[in-house]
N, CA, C and O atoms as a GROMACS GRO file, in nm:
protein
  280
    1UNK      N    1  -1.824   0.207  -0.530
    1UNK     CA    2  -1.743   0.179  -0.414
    1UNK      C    3  -1.760   0.032  -0.370
    1UNK      O    4  -1.665  -0.032  -0.324
    2UNK      N    5  -1.885  -0.020  -0.384
    2UNK     CA    6  -1.909  -0.158  -0.342
    2UNK      C    7  -1.825  -0.255  -0.426
    2UNK      O    8  -1.770  -0.352  -0.373
    3UNK      N    9  -1.815  -0.229  -0.556
    3UNK     CA   10  -1.735  -0.317  -0.642
    3UNK      C   11  -1.589  -0.316  -0.599
    3UNK      O   12  -1.522  -0.419  -0.603
    4UNK      N   13  -1.540  -0.198  -0.558
    4UNK     CA   14  -1.403  -0.190  -0.510
    4UNK      C   15  -1.381  -0.271  -0.385
    4UNK      O   16  -1.280  -0.340  -0.372
    5UNK      N   17  -1.476  -0.262  -0.292
    5UNK     CA   18  -1.465  -0.340  -0.169
    5UNK      C   19  -1.474  -0.489  -0.198
    5UNK      O   20  -1.401  -0.569  -0.140
    6UNK      N   21  -1.565  -0.527  -0.289
    6UNK     CA   22  -1.577  -0.668  -0.325
    6UNK      C   23  -1.447  -0.720  -0.385
    6UNK      O   24  -1.403  -0.831  -0.354
    7UNK      N   25  -1.385  -0.640  -0.470
    7UNK     CA   26  -1.257  -0.679  -0.528
    7UNK      C   27  -1.150  -0.694  -0.422
    7UNK      O   28  -1.068  -0.785  -0.429
    8UNK      N   29  -1.150  -0.606  -0.322
    8UNK     CA   30  -1.052  -0.617  -0.214
    8UNK      C   31  -1.074  -0.744  -0.133
    8UNK      O   32  -0.977  -0.810  -0.095
    9UNK      N   33  -1.198  -0.778  -0.107
    9UNK     CA   34  -1.228  -0.900  -0.031
    9UNK      C   35  -1.181  -1.022  -0.110
    9UNK      O   36  -1.120  -1.113  -0.053
   10UNK      N   37  -1.208  -1.024  -0.239
   10UNK     CA   38  -1.166  -1.138  -0.323
   10UNK      C   39  -1.014  -1.146  -0.327
   10UNK      O   40  -0.958  -1.256  -0.322
   11UNK      N   41  -0.947  -1.032  -0.336
   11UNK     CA   42  -0.802  -1.032  -0.339
   11UNK      C   43  -0.745  -1.084  -0.208
   11UNK      O   44  -0.649  -1.161  -0.207
   12UNK      N   45  -0.805  -1.043  -0.098
   12UNK     CA   46  -0.757  -1.087   0.032
   12UNK      C   47  -0.776  -1.239   0.048
   12UNK      O   48  -0.689  -1.307   0.101
   13UNK      N   49  -0.888  -1.291   0.001
   13UNK     CA   50  -0.914  -1.435   0.009
   13UNK      C   51  -0.811  -1.510  -0.077
   13UNK      O   52  -0.759  -1.613  -0.034
   14UNK      N   53  -0.783  -1.459  -0.195
   14UNK     CA   54  -0.684  -1.523  -0.282
   14UNK      C   55  -0.546  -1.521  -0.216
   14UNK      O   56  -0.472  -1.619  -0.224
   15UNK      N   57  -0.512  -1.410  -0.151
   15UNK     CA   58  -0.382  -1.400  -0.085
   15UNK      C   59  -0.371  -1.502   0.029
   15UNK      O   60  -0.265  -1.559   0.050
   16UNK      N   61  -0.480  -1.523   0.101
   16UNK     CA   62  -0.479  -1.621   0.210
   16UNK      C   63  -0.455  -1.761   0.155
   16UNK      O   64  -0.381  -1.839   0.216
   17UNK      N   65  -0.517  -1.795   0.042
   17UNK     CA   66  -0.497  -1.927  -0.018
   17UNK      C   67  -0.353  -1.943  -0.066
   17UNK      O   68  -0.292  -2.048  -0.046
   18UNK      N   69  -0.299  -1.839  -0.128
   18UNK     CA   70  -0.161  -1.844  -0.175
   18UNK      C   71  -0.066  -1.858  -0.056
   18UNK      O   72   0.034  -1.930  -0.063
   19UNK      N   73  -0.096  -1.790   0.052
   19UNK     CA   74  -0.012  -1.796   0.172
   19UNK      C   75  -0.009  -1.939   0.227
   19UNK      O   76   0.096  -1.985   0.272
   20UNK      N   77  -0.121  -2.008   0.223
   20UNK     CA   78  -0.126  -2.147   0.270
   20UNK      C   79  -0.036  -2.237   0.184
   20UNK      O   80   0.035  -2.322   0.238
   21UNK      N   81  -0.039  -2.218   0.054
   21UNK     CA   82   0.046  -2.297  -0.037
   21UNK      C   83   0.193  -2.260  -0.014
   21UNK      O   84   0.278  -2.349  -0.010
   22UNK      N   85   0.221  -2.135   0.002
   22UNK     CA   86   0.358  -2.088   0.018
   22UNK      C   87   0.419  -2.140   0.146
   22UNK      O   88   0.540  -2.163   0.151
   23UNK      N   89   0.339  -2.158   0.249
   23UNK     CA   90   0.390  -2.206   0.378
   23UNK      C   91   0.452  -2.344   0.363
   23UNK      O   92   0.533  -2.385   0.446
   24UNK      N   93   0.414  -2.416   0.259
   24UNK     CA   94   0.464  -2.552   0.238
   24UNK      C   95   0.593  -2.554   0.156
   24UNK      O   96   0.650  -2.661   0.136
   25UNK      N   97   0.641  -2.438   0.109
   25UNK     CA   98   0.754  -2.434   0.016
   25UNK      C   99   0.876  -2.358   0.068
   25UNK      O  100   0.939  -2.289  -0.011
   26UNK      N  101   0.911  -2.366   0.192
   26UNK     CA  102   1.035  -2.311   0.246
   26UNK      C  103   1.064  -2.168   0.213
   26UNK      O  104   0.984  -2.079   0.242
   27UNK      N  105   1.182  -2.142   0.150
   27UNK     CA  106   1.228  -2.006   0.121
   27UNK      C  107   1.132  -1.929   0.033
   27UNK      O  108   1.107  -1.811   0.055
   28UNK      N  109   1.078  -1.996  -0.065
   28UNK     CA  110   0.978  -1.933  -0.150
   28UNK      C  111   0.864  -1.883  -0.062
   28UNK      O  112   0.809  -1.775  -0.085
   29UNK      N  113   0.830  -1.961   0.036
   29UNK     CA  114   0.724  -1.924   0.127
   29UNK      C  115   0.754  -1.796   0.203
   29UNK      O  116   0.664  -1.714   0.224
   30UNK      N  117   0.880  -1.778   0.244
   30UNK     CA  118   0.916  -1.657   0.318
   30UNK      C  119   0.896  -1.534   0.231
   30UNK      O  120   0.832  -1.438   0.273
   31UNK      N  121   0.952  -1.538   0.110
   31UNK     CA  122   0.942  -1.423   0.020
   31UNK      C  123   0.798  -1.396  -0.018
   31UNK      O  124   0.754  -1.281  -0.020
   32UNK      N  125   0.726  -1.501  -0.047
   32UNK     CA  126   0.586  -1.484  -0.086
   32UNK      C  127   0.504  -1.434   0.033
   32UNK      O  128   0.414  -1.351   0.016
   33UNK      N  129   0.534  -1.486   0.152
   33UNK     CA  130   0.461  -1.442   0.271
   33UNK      C  131   0.484  -1.292   0.295
   33UNK      O  132   0.390  -1.220   0.329
   34UNK      N  133   0.605  -1.247   0.279
   34UNK     CA  134   0.636  -1.104   0.297
   34UNK      C  135   0.559  -1.020   0.194
   34UNK      O  136   0.502  -0.916   0.228
   35UNK      N  137   0.557  -1.065   0.072
   35UNK     CA  138   0.483  -0.993  -0.033
   35UNK      C  139   0.333  -0.991   0.000
   35UNK      O  140   0.266  -0.890  -0.020
   36UNK      N  141   0.283  -1.102   0.049
   36UNK     CA  142   0.142  -1.107   0.083
   36UNK      C  143   0.108  -1.016   0.199
   36UNK      O  144   0.000  -0.956   0.202
   37UNK      N  145   0.198  -1.005   0.296
   37UNK     CA  146   0.176  -0.913   0.407
   37UNK      C  147   0.168  -0.768   0.356
   37UNK      O  148   0.085  -0.690   0.401
   38UNK      N  149   0.254  -0.734   0.261
   38UNK     CA  150   0.250  -0.601   0.204
   38UNK      C  151   0.122  -0.578   0.124
   38UNK      O  152   0.063  -0.470   0.130
   39UNK      N  153   0.078  -0.680   0.051
   39UNK     CA  154  -0.046  -0.667  -0.024
   39UNK      C  155  -0.166  -0.655   0.070
   39UNK      O  156  -0.262  -0.583   0.041
   40UNK      N  157  -0.160  -0.727   0.182
   40UNK     CA  158  -0.268  -0.716   0.280
   40UNK      C  159  -0.274  -0.575   0.339
   40UNK      O  160  -0.382  -0.520   0.358
   41UNK      N  161  -0.158  -0.518   0.368
   41UNK     CA  162  -0.154  -0.380   0.418
   41UNK      C  163  -0.210  -0.285   0.313
   41UNK      O  164  -0.283  -0.191   0.347
   42UNK      N  165  -0.177  -0.308   0.187
   42UNK     CA  166  -0.231  -0.225   0.079
   42UNK      C  167  -0.383  -0.238   0.073
   42UNK      O  168  -0.454  -0.139   0.056
   43UNK      N  169  -0.433  -0.360   0.085
   43UNK     CA  170  -0.579  -0.382   0.082
   43UNK      C  171  -0.647  -0.308   0.196
   43UNK      O  172  -0.754  -0.249   0.178
   44UNK      N  173  -0.586  -0.310   0.316
   44UNK     CA  174  -0.642  -0.237   0.429
   44UNK      C  175  -0.646  -0.087   0.402
   44UNK      O  176  -0.745  -0.020   0.431
   45UNK      N  177  -0.538  -0.036   0.346
   45UNK     CA  178  -0.532   0.107   0.314
   45UNK      C  179  -0.638   0.145   0.211
   45UNK      O  180  -0.703   0.248   0.224
   46UNK      N  181  -0.653   0.061   0.110
   46UNK     CA  182  -0.755   0.089   0.008
   46UNK      C  183  -0.895   0.082   0.066
   46UNK      O  184  -0.983   0.160   0.029
   47UNK      N  185  -0.915  -0.013   0.158
   47UNK     CA  186  -1.046  -0.023   0.223
   47UNK      C  187  -1.075   0.103   0.304
   47UNK      O  188  -1.187   0.155   0.302
   48UNK      N  189  -0.974   0.151   0.377
   48UNK     CA  190  -0.991   0.275   0.453
   48UNK      C  191  -1.023   0.392   0.361
   48UNK      O  192  -1.109   0.475   0.392
   49UNK      N  193  -0.954   0.399   0.249
   49UNK     CA  194  -0.980   0.507   0.154
   49UNK      C  195  -1.122   0.498   0.098
   49UNK      O  196  -1.191   0.600   0.091
   50UNK      N  197  -1.166   0.379   0.058
   50UNK     CA  198  -1.302   0.367   0.003
   50UNK      C  199  -1.406   0.398   0.109
   50UNK      O  200  -1.508   0.460   0.078
   51UNK      N  201  -1.382   0.356   0.233
   51UNK     CA  202  -1.477   0.389   0.341
   51UNK      C  203  -1.482   0.541   0.361
   51UNK      O  204  -1.590   0.598   0.377
   52UNK      N  205  -1.366   0.606   0.362
   52UNK     CA  206  -1.362   0.752   0.379
   52UNK      C  207  -1.437   0.820   0.264
   52UNK      O  208  -1.515   0.912   0.287
   53UNK      N  209  -1.412   0.774   0.142
   53UNK     CA  210  -1.478   0.836   0.027
   53UNK      C  211  -1.628   0.810   0.026
   53UNK      O  212  -1.705   0.892  -0.024
   54UNK      N  213  -1.670   0.697   0.080
   54UNK     CA  214  -1.815   0.673   0.095
   54UNK      C  215  -1.877   0.776   0.187
   54UNK      O  216  -1.987   0.826   0.161
   55UNK      N  217  -1.806   0.810   0.296
   55UNK     CA  218  -1.858   0.907   0.392
   55UNK      C  219  -1.839   1.051   0.345
   55UNK      O  220  -1.918   1.139   0.381
   56UNK      N  221  -1.735   1.076   0.265
   56UNK     CA  222  -1.701   1.211   0.222
   56UNK      C  223  -1.667   1.214   0.073
   56UNK      O  224  -1.552   1.236   0.036
   57UNK      N  225  -1.766   1.192  -0.013
   57UNK     CA  226  -1.735   1.190  -0.157
   57UNK      C  227  -1.682   1.322  -0.209
   57UNK      O  228  -1.613   1.324  -0.311
   58UNK      N  229  -1.711   1.432  -0.142
   58UNK     CA  230  -1.662   1.562  -0.185
   58UNK      C  231  -1.511   1.573  -0.171
   58UNK      O  232  -1.450   1.664  -0.227
   59UNK      N  233  -1.450   1.480  -0.097
   59UNK     CA  234  -1.304   1.482  -0.079
   59UNK      C  235  -1.230   1.462  -0.211
   59UNK      O  236  -1.116   1.505  -0.226
   60UNK      N  237  -1.295   1.399  -0.307
   60UNK     CA  238  -1.234   1.383  -0.439
   60UNK      C  239  -1.214   1.517  -0.508
   60UNK      O  240  -1.121   1.534  -0.586
   61UNK      N  241  -1.302   1.613  -0.478
   61UNK     CA  242  -1.292   1.745  -0.541
   61UNK      C  243  -1.215   1.845  -0.455
   61UNK      O  244  -1.140   1.928  -0.507
   62UNK      N  245  -1.234   1.838  -0.324
   62UNK     CA  246  -1.178   1.939  -0.234
   62UNK      C  247  -1.057   1.891  -0.156
   62UNK      O  248  -0.980   1.974  -0.106
   63UNK      N  249  -1.038   1.764  -0.145
   63UNK     CA  250  -0.932   1.711  -0.061
   63UNK      C  251  -0.981   1.689   0.080
   63UNK      O  252  -1.094   1.723   0.113
   64UNK      N  253  -0.896   1.633   0.162
   64UNK     CA  254  -0.932   1.606   0.301
   64UNK      C  255  -0.932   1.736   0.380
   64UNK      O  256  -0.841   1.817   0.366
   65UNK      N  257  -1.035   1.755   0.462
   65UNK     CA  258  -1.041   1.874   0.544
   65UNK      C  259  -0.938   1.863   0.656
   65UNK      O  260  -0.922   1.756   0.714
   66UNK      N  261  -0.868   1.973   0.687
   66UNK     CA  262  -0.766   1.967   0.793
   66UNK      C  263  -0.831   1.941   0.930
   66UNK      O  264  -0.942   1.986   0.959
   67UNK      N  265  -0.758   1.868   1.012
   67UNK     CA  266  -0.807   1.842   1.148
   67UNK      C  267  -0.789   1.968   1.232
   67UNK      O  268  -0.720   2.060   1.189
   68UNK      N  269  -0.849   1.973   1.349
   68UNK     CA  270  -0.846   2.094   1.434
   68UNK      C  271  -0.704   2.134   1.473
   68UNK      O  272  -0.677   2.252   1.492
   69UNK      N  273  -0.613   2.038   1.487
   69UNK     CA  274  -0.477   2.068   1.530
   69UNK      C  275  -0.389   2.128   1.423
   69UNK      O  276  -0.278   2.172   1.452
   70UNK      N  277  -0.436   2.131   1.299
   70UNK     CA  278  -0.352   2.179   1.188
   70UNK      C  279  -0.375   2.324   1.158
   70UNK      O  280  -0.312   2.379   1.068
   0.00000   0.00000   0.00000
């Protein structure tokens, strides 16, 4: 799980650098910025998943336990 988180951090840092370069290139910057925002959201989701699996590794076998309201 740590390797996965490290990869996410490196990816996010790379995206920030690309975003800085893209900001200097007009329309290309807009499209690239939008893509980077989506990748950032993906990285957040993956981080949440890895954190959840760290706390509940059995979820890989059983699935997520239903909340009280379900």
